[in-house]
N, C-alpha and C positions, 0 to 999 in steps of 0.2 A: 705345573707351570703357573696356573692361575693363582694358586695360593702363595707361591713364591713372589709373584707380582704384588699381591695384596700386602704381604709382609714388608717388601721393599718400600711400597708406597706409604704404609703406616710409619715405618722407621724414618722415612724422609720427612713426612709431615710432622712427626713428633720432634725430630731434630730441629726443624725450622721453628716450631712453636717454642721449644725450649730455649732457643737463642733469644727469642723476644722476652722471655721472662727472666733470663739471667742478666740481661743488660738493663740497668735502671736509667730512667730519663730524669735528668736534673734540670729543672727550669723554674723560673719565677716570672711573674708578669706584673709590671708596675705601670699604673696610669698616672700621669702628671697633668693637671689642668690649672691654668691661670684663671682665677675667677675675680675679675676686677671689682664687681659689686660687693664682694665680701672682703676685698683687699687682701687676698691671700692666694697662695698656691696650694692646691689640694693634691695629696698623694695617696693612692691606694695601691698597696703591694700585696700580691698573692703568693704565698710561699708554702710549699708542702710541709705539713707539721712535723712529720718524722725526720726529714732532713734538717729542719730548723732546730729541733730538739737536740739532734746529734751535734750540731755546730755549737749550740749554746752550752751543752754539757762539756764538750771539749774545751771551750774557751773559758768557762767560769767554774768548772768542776762541780756542777750541781745538776740534779735531776729536776726538771721543770714541770713535767706532766701537763703541758699546755692544754688548756681548755678541757680539763677533766676536773673531777671533784678533788683530786689530790694536787692541783696546781699550787705551787708555792706562792705565798702572799706577795713576794717581791718580784714576781715574773715580769710585770709590766715595766718596772724600773730597768731590769736587765734587757728587755726587748728595746726600750728607748735607747739605752747605752749602745747596744749592738747596732741598731739601725742608724744612729747618729754617726757612727764610725763607717758604716758601709754604704750609706746613701748620702751624697753631698751635692749641693747645688751652688753654683757660682753664677750670680745674676748681675748683669752689667759690670762684670769684672770684680764683684765683691762676694765673698763666701757668706752663705746663710746656713744656719743650723736648722735642721728639721726637728719638729716637735711631734712626738708620738701622742695621738689622741686616744685611741682605743683599738680593740681588736674584736674579731668575731670569727666563727668557724663555719665553713661550708664544706661538707663532706670531709675530705682529708687535707683541706687547705686552710691555712691561717690567713685571714685578711687583716692587714694592718693599715690603719688610717693615720696619716701624718699631715702636717701642714707647715707652711712657712708664711709668716706675715709679710706681705709685699703689696705696695700700692702704686709704684711708679710705672712708667712705660718700660717695657722690656726690649732691650736692643741686642743683648747677648745672653745666652742661657746654656751653661755647661752642666751636664749631668754626669755624676760618677756613681756607679752602682756595682759593688763587688760582693753582694749578698751571696753567702755560702761558698764563694770561690776558694776560701782558705782551706776547705776540707774536700771539696769536689771540683777538681780542675776542669771537668767537663760541664760544669754548671753554665747554663745559658740564662741571661737576664734580659727578657724582652721588655722594652720601655716604649710606651705610647705616650705622645704628648699632644696637648691642645693648648697652644700659646699664641695669643694675639690672633686667634681664628685660624692659625696654621696647624694642621694635624700632621704629625710625623711619627714614624716608628723606627726603632733601632734594636739591634741585637748586641748586647754587651757580654763579654766573655772574660775568662781568666786573663787572657793576654790583651784584650781591648776593653778596658773598664769604664771609659768615658767617651762622651761625644759633645760637640759644641754646635749650638744653633745660633745663627745670626739673623737679625730681623732689620 
């Protein structure tokens, strides 16, 4: 009876652990800061490399090998093109194009640095973020903002891709 209990306990624990490894977690985290002294908005987006590569390969039909020795020379241009399409800002009711600056790797995350030149007072700030949602409908894009000294956080998803802040 004792052995039967151990086997059932083992199978239960194994089953629970297996369910965690089968389901993948799709998330990105983006920080957006208005830096008046630099007259720009700084954006830092953290995206899992493997998911990002799958989306880029699917969209552009190329293997990118991001942040490896085999990375293709035009990778940054494709990242810029993709992020321009997927991260959009409308400030004071006027759309602004994000500019890709550079990237770096931290563990299995690609950190992308972007900016928007802007020096006026911000009264409205709309954020659109649909990174990876075209391939992963369960993708969650967490956005943290620090604008005019106001810090806010949002969860953007496949069905809710934007949010509007008013100051």
